[in-house]
N, C-alpha and C positions, 0 to 999 in steps of 0.2 A: 508496739507492745509496751505495757507499763513495767517499769523496773519493780522488782519485788523484795530485793535484799539490799540493805543499806548498812554501811559501816561508818561509825563516828569515832575517829581517833581522839577527839577532844574529851568526850565523856566516857569513852571506853566501852562502847556497846555495839551490838549488831541487832538490827531490827529487821524482821521478816514480815511482810504484809501477807497474812494468811487468807483473809477475806476482805475485799474492798467494799466500800459503801455501794458501789455500782453493782457488785455481785450479789449483795443482799437486799437490793431494792431500797437502799437507804436505811434499812433497819439497824445495822451496826457495821463497824469496822473492827477487824480482829488482827492484832499484831503480836508476834512473839518477840520478846526481848531477851538477849543474852548480855548480861552486864558483868564486866570484869571486876576483880577486887579493887575497891577504892573508886569505882565509877559511879556516876549518878548525874542528875540534872539540877538545874537551878529552880528556885521557887517560881511558880506560875499558876494561872487559873485558866479555865476554859468557860466561855459563856454559853455555848450552844450545845454542849453534850456532857454527859457524865463519863467518867473514866473508871472502869473496873479493873482491878489488879487481881490476878490469881497466880500464886507461886507454884511452879512446877518442880523446881529443884533449887535447894539452897535457902538462903535467908535474905530478905529484902527489908530495908528500913524505909518506911513511908512516913512522911511528915505532912500532916493536914492541919492547917490553921495553927501552926506552931506546936501541935501535939504529935509526939513521935511514937510510932508503933513498929514492932518487928513482926513481919509475916514470915512464916515457915512454910515448907512444902505442904500444899493442900489448903493453905489459908487464902482467904479472899477479902477484898475491901473495895467498896465503891466510893469514889470521890464525886460528890454532886457538883453541878455547874456552879461557877463563881466562888469555889473554895480554893484558896491558895494551897498548893501542895508541891512536893518534890519527892524523888526517890533516890536512895543511895545503897551501895553495897559496902557495908562496913566490915565485911569478913575477908578472910584470905582465900576464899573459894569463889568461883563464878556463881552467879544466880541466874536462873532462867524463869521467866514469868510471861503470862499472857496479859495483854491489855485490850479491853473491849470498850470501844467508844459507842455510846448509845444516845441518840441515833448516830448512824455512820456519818462520817464527815470527809468527803473527797478533798476538801481544802486542807485539812490536817494531814491527810495522807501525802498530798503533794508537798506541803511545807516540810514534812519530815524528810522526804527525798531530797529536796533542795537544800535544807539545812545540813544534812549529812554530806551531800556533795560539796557544799561550800567548806565544810570542816576538812574533808579530804584534800581540798585544794588550798588549805591554809588560810581561808578567808574568815575564820572565826577567832575570837580572842580565847584566852584560857578558861573563861566562864561559859563558853559556848554561845556567845553573842556575835552576830555578824559584825565585822569591822566596817562594813559599808552601810551607811544610814539607810540608803534606798533598799538594800537587801533586808535589813532589819524591819523596815516598814512593810515590805511585801510579805515577809514571813508572819509577822504579827497579825496582819489583816487577813491573810489567806487561811491561817491555821485556827482562827477563832481563839487565839491565846491572849491573855492579859498578863502583863508584867507588874511586879510590885513597885512600891516607892515612887520615885520621880518618873520612872518610865510609864507607870500607870496613867499619870497625868498627860502623858504625851500620846496616848492611844488615838485621840481624834486626829492628831497630826499624822501619825503612822497611816491611818486609813485614807486620809486625803492624799498623801504622797503616793501610796499604793495605787489609788484610783487614777491618779494622773500619769502613772507609769505602767500601764497595761502591757506595752510592748516589752519592757524589761521583764515583767512577770512571765510573759509568753516565752521569752528567750531562756529564762531560768528553767521553766518547765521542760522545754525541749532539750536542754542540756542535761538535766539531772533526773527527770521523771521517766524517761523513755529509753528503751534499748533499741538500737538500730539493727 
């Protein structure tokens, strides 16, 4: 059985997989995020899907291509593929929001589970980046995620390293994506 709830102590959030790509026949993935005050992620982009944010409770700061917006309860915003973005909770109260990936992306779902598992095991730096280059490569390739700056230039290398290390990818999936 696939694991559905993930806690990331590095960025201070809890993610719950509500609907997987498999359950929606690839139409979408639906994830609920609870983000603590001061929590958030680093700038990134996705090349294979859009990412829609809908705030349920609280206030979420969303930065897209360096333009910052504040979303309040009931507000929604869709980040199109290949747009660099990040989210933060700049308030002193938790924020809860839904994220919809369209189309759904099983690789992203698995990369989320693995990244949060690595974070719980102390295998990420303070910016939420895996300290192991092989793990970073696997997560970047699996999740359809692009990183900014010099890391963006390394994406072909990440994909090659991931492709050459399928066994490690399988072991990470077994450890972090499934409950026994």
